[in-house]
C-alpha positions as CSV (number, residue, x, y, z in Angstrom):
1,M,57.6,-96.1,30.0
2,L,54.6,-93.9,29.3
3,N,53.6,-93.3,25.7
4,M,54.9,-90.0,24.4
5,I,53.8,-87.7,21.5
6,R,56.7,-85.4,20.8
7,H,56.4,-82.0,19.0
8,G,59.2,-79.7,17.8
9,S,62.9,-80.2,18.5
10,A,65.2,-79.8,21.5
11,T,66.4,-76.2,22.1
12,D,68.4,-74.4,24.7
13,R,65.1,-74.1,26.7
14,P,63.8,-76.8,28.9
15,P,61.4,-79.2,27.3
16,L,57.7,-78.9,28.3
17,V,56.0,-82.1,29.4
18,I,52.2,-82.0,29.3
19,V,50.2,-84.4,31.5
20,H,46.5,-84.8,30.8
21,G,43.6,-85.3,33.2
22,L,41.3,-88.2,34.0
23,F,39.9,-90.0,30.9
24,G,42.1,-87.9,28.7
25,S,45.2,-88.6,26.5
26,A,48.2,-86.9,24.9
27,R,46.1,-86.6,21.7
28,N,43.7,-84.2,23.4
29,W,46.6,-81.7,23.7
30,G,47.8,-81.9,20.1
31,V,46.9,-78.4,19.0
32,I,48.3,-76.7,22.1
33,S,51.4,-78.9,22.0
34,K,52.2,-78.0,18.4
35,R,51.7,-74.3,19.0
36,L,53.9,-74.3,22.1
37,S,56.6,-76.3,20.3
38,D,57.8,-73.2,18.3
39,Q,60.2,-72.3,21.0
40,R,61.0,-75.6,22.8
41,E,60.3,-79.3,22.5
42,V,56.9,-80.3,23.8
43,I,56.1,-83.9,25.0
44,A,52.6,-84.9,25.7
45,V,52.2,-88.2,27.6
46,D,49.5,-90.8,28.0
47,Q,49.2,-91.5,31.7
48,R,49.1,-95.0,33.0
49,N,45.7,-96.8,32.3
50,H,45.1,-94.2,29.6
51,G,45.7,-94.0,25.9
52,D,48.6,-96.1,24.6
53,S,50.5,-96.3,27.9
54,P,50.7,-99.6,29.9
55,W,47.9,-100.6,32.2
56,Q,48.8,-100.9,35.9
57,D,47.0,-102.4,38.9
58,S,47.2,-99.1,40.7
59,H,46.4,-95.5,40.0
60,D,47.8,-93.4,42.8
61,Y,49.7,-90.1,42.6
62,E,53.0,-91.6,43.9
63,G,52.9,-94.0,40.9
64,M,51.9,-91.4,38.4
65,A,54.7,-89.1,39.6
66,A,57.2,-91.9,39.2
67,D,55.9,-92.5,35.6
68,I,56.5,-88.8,34.7
69,A,59.9,-88.8,36.5
70,E,61.0,-91.7,34.2
71,V,60.0,-89.7,31.2
72,I,61.9,-86.6,32.3
73,E,65.0,-88.6,33.1
74,C,64.8,-90.0,29.6
75,L,64.6,-86.5,28.2
76,G,67.7,-85.3,30.1
77,G,66.7,-84.9,33.7
78,R,64.9,-81.5,33.9
79,A,61.7,-80.1,32.3
80,D,58.9,-77.7,32.7
81,V,55.7,-79.6,33.5
82,L,52.1,-78.7,32.7
83,G,49.3,-80.8,34.2
84,H,45.6,-80.5,34.0
85,S,43.2,-81.8,36.7
86,M,44.4,-85.3,37.6
87,G,47.5,-84.6,35.6
88,G,48.0,-81.4,37.7
89,K,47.9,-83.5,40.9
90,A,50.4,-85.9,39.4
91,T,52.6,-82.9,38.5
92,M,52.3,-81.6,42.0
93,A,53.3,-85.0,43.5
94,L,56.3,-85.1,41.2
95,A,57.4,-81.6,42.2
96,L,57.1,-82.4,45.9
97,T,58.9,-85.7,45.6
98,R,61.5,-85.1,42.8
99,P,61.9,-81.3,42.7
100,E,65.2,-81.6,40.9
101,L,63.4,-82.8,37.8
102,V,60.9,-80.0,37.7
103,N,62.1,-76.6,36.4
104,R,58.7,-74.9,36.7
105,A,55.2,-76.3,37.2
106,I,51.9,-75.2,35.6
107,L,48.8,-76.5,37.3
108,A,45.7,-76.2,35.3
109,D,42.5,-75.9,37.3
110,I,43.4,-78.1,40.2
111,A,44.5,-77.7,43.9
112,P,46.5,-80.1,46.2
113,V,43.3,-81.1,48.0
114,A,40.7,-83.8,48.1
115,Y,37.5,-83.4,46.1
116,T,34.1,-84.8,46.7
117,H,32.7,-85.1,43.2
118,D,32.5,-88.6,41.8
119,Q,33.5,-89.7,38.3
120,N,32.2,-93.3,38.5
121,Q,28.9,-92.3,36.8
122,N,31.0,-91.5,33.7
123,I,32.7,-94.9,33.9
124,A,29.2,-96.5,34.1
125,A,28.2,-94.5,31.0
126,M,31.2,-95.7,29.0
127,R,30.4,-99.3,30.1
128,S,26.9,-98.9,28.9
129,V,28.1,-98.6,25.3
130,D,27.7,-101.8,23.2
131,L,31.2,-101.8,21.7
132,S,30.4,-104.8,19.4
133,S,28.0,-102.5,17.5
134,I,30.3,-99.6,17.1
135,E,31.6,-98.8,13.6
136,K,32.5,-95.2,14.0
137,R,32.8,-92.7,16.9
138,S,29.5,-91.2,16.2
139,D,27.9,-94.6,17.0
140,A,29.3,-94.5,20.5
141,N,28.5,-90.8,20.8
142,D,24.8,-91.6,20.1
143,Q,24.8,-94.3,22.8
144,L,26.5,-92.1,25.3
145,A,24.0,-89.3,24.7
146,K,21.3,-91.5,26.0
147,V,22.8,-91.5,29.5
148,L,24.8,-88.3,29.5
149,D,23.3,-84.8,29.0
150,D,26.7,-83.2,28.2
151,P,27.6,-83.4,24.4
152,T,31.1,-82.1,25.2
153,L,31.7,-85.0,27.5
154,C,30.3,-87.5,25.1
155,S,32.7,-86.3,22.4
156,F,35.6,-86.2,24.8
157,F,35.1,-89.8,25.9
158,T,34.8,-91.2,22.4
159,Q,38.3,-89.9,21.7
160,S,39.5,-92.8,23.9
161,L,37.8,-95.5,21.8
162,D,39.9,-98.0,19.8
163,L,37.5,-98.5,16.9
164,K,39.6,-101.3,15.3
165,E,39.8,-103.3,18.5
166,K,36.4,-102.2,19.7
167,R,37.7,-101.4,23.2
168,W,38.2,-98.4,25.5
169,K,41.8,-97.2,25.8
170,L,41.0,-96.7,29.5
171,N,41.4,-99.2,32.2
172,L,38.0,-98.6,33.6
173,D,38.1,-101.4,36.2
174,V,41.3,-99.9,37.9
175,L,40.1,-96.3,37.5
176,E,36.9,-97.2,39.2
177,A,38.6,-99.1,42.0
178,E,41.1,-96.3,42.6
179,M,38.7,-93.4,42.3
180,P,39.1,-92.4,46.0
181,K,42.8,-92.0,45.4
182,I,42.2,-90.0,42.2
183,L,39.8,-87.7,44.0
184,G,42.1,-87.4,47.0
185,F,45.7,-86.1,47.4
186,P,48.6,-87.5,49.5
187,Q,50.0,-85.6,52.5
188,F,53.4,-84.1,51.8
189,E,55.7,-82.4,54.3
190,T,58.0,-81.2,51.5
191,R,57.8,-77.9,49.5
192,F,58.5,-77.0,45.9
193,E,60.4,-73.7,46.0
194,R,60.6,-73.0,42.3
195,P,58.0,-71.1,40.2
196,A,54.5,-72.6,40.0
197,L,51.5,-71.2,38.2
198,F,48.0,-72.1,39.3
199,L,45.9,-71.3,36.2
200,S,42.2,-71.8,36.6
201,G,38.9,-71.2,34.8
202,A,37.1,-68.2,36.3
203,E,33.8,-70.2,36.2
204,S,35.3,-73.3,37.7
205,S,35.0,-74.3,41.4
206,Y,38.1,-76.5,41.4
207,V,40.5,-73.8,42.8
208,T,38.9,-71.5,45.4
209,P,40.3,-68.8,47.7
210,E,40.1,-71.3,50.6
211,H,42.6,-73.5,48.8
212,R,45.3,-70.8,48.7
213,E,46.7,-71.4,52.2
214,R,47.3,-75.1,51.4
215,I,48.8,-74.2,48.0
216,R,51.2,-71.7,49.4
217,A,52.3,-74.1,52.2
218,L,53.4,-76.6,49.5
219,F,54.3,-74.1,46.7
220,P,55.6,-70.9,48.4
221,A,56.4,-69.3,45.0
222,A,52.9,-70.0,43.6
223,K,51.4,-67.5,41.3
224,F,47.6,-67.4,40.5
225,A,45.7,-66.5,37.3
226,K,42.2,-67.0,36.1
227,L,40.9,-67.2,32.5
228,P,37.6,-65.4,32.1
229,G,34.6,-67.1,30.5
230,C,35.7,-70.7,31.0
231,G,35.4,-73.5,33.5
232,H,37.4,-76.7,34.3
233,W,38.2,-77.5,30.7
234,L,39.9,-74.1,30.2
235,H,42.5,-75.3,27.7
236,A,39.7,-76.6,25.4
237,E,37.2,-73.7,26.0
238,K,39.8,-70.9,25.6
239,P,42.8,-72.5,23.9
240,R,44.4,-69.3,22.6
241,E,44.1,-67.5,26.0
242,F,45.4,-70.6,27.7
243,E,48.4,-70.8,25.4
244,A,49.1,-67.1,26.0
245,A,49.0,-67.5,29.8
246,V,51.4,-70.5,29.6
247,R,53.8,-68.6,27.3
248,A,53.7,-65.5,29.6
249,F,54.6,-67.5,32.7
250,L,57.4,-69.4,31.0
251,D,58.8,-66.2,29.5
252,L,58.6,-64.2,32.8
253,T,60.2,-67.0,34.9
254,A,62.9,-68.0,32.4
């Protein structure tokens, strides 16, 4: 079972399950989870090979979807699901294979397509950190800054450090080996007929007009929205606007 961080209490509304992206964790979503839990229970999960969830030998979307399905079945058998990036693809795979478990889907800055960008340079950067010398997160951040020119990414990666055990809470070996599957997306012949919001950053290139035909083929009830002034990390760059968009979708489709 995936590690879960639960916020709020069960209500007459479906719980909201939040699924993070690559190299992330449930902890990254703490502020948004707490704010959204004023009207329903919110459960943020650590995906396999991330955070405090079990490590597996595979990291494909069929497996990730099955992990989330197990969580939703534990919660009562039906939930709204919000997934960002890789977590959005896992959410789409769940909706297309176990639609009875998904009440509504929110896909944050991701489309059901294969991408060409590579993330293994970030794995190499994390491996370059001398963990034996780390006493605090800033030590790791300083080392990462020597190989990465994005301070935001450096800070983000260090959130997955276990300082006490001097280890990454990321199964870097499996994530590297399975990167083609993470960047890709399986072929599905099914469709998810219930409401789905594709919420993207206006400055991001992850969801383009060219993707809409494929999205609508799989999600015929899809709605589209963009948040101005932000890119792929829209929930971190514009958290209040992101929260407002999620609330509006959930309220309008209730």
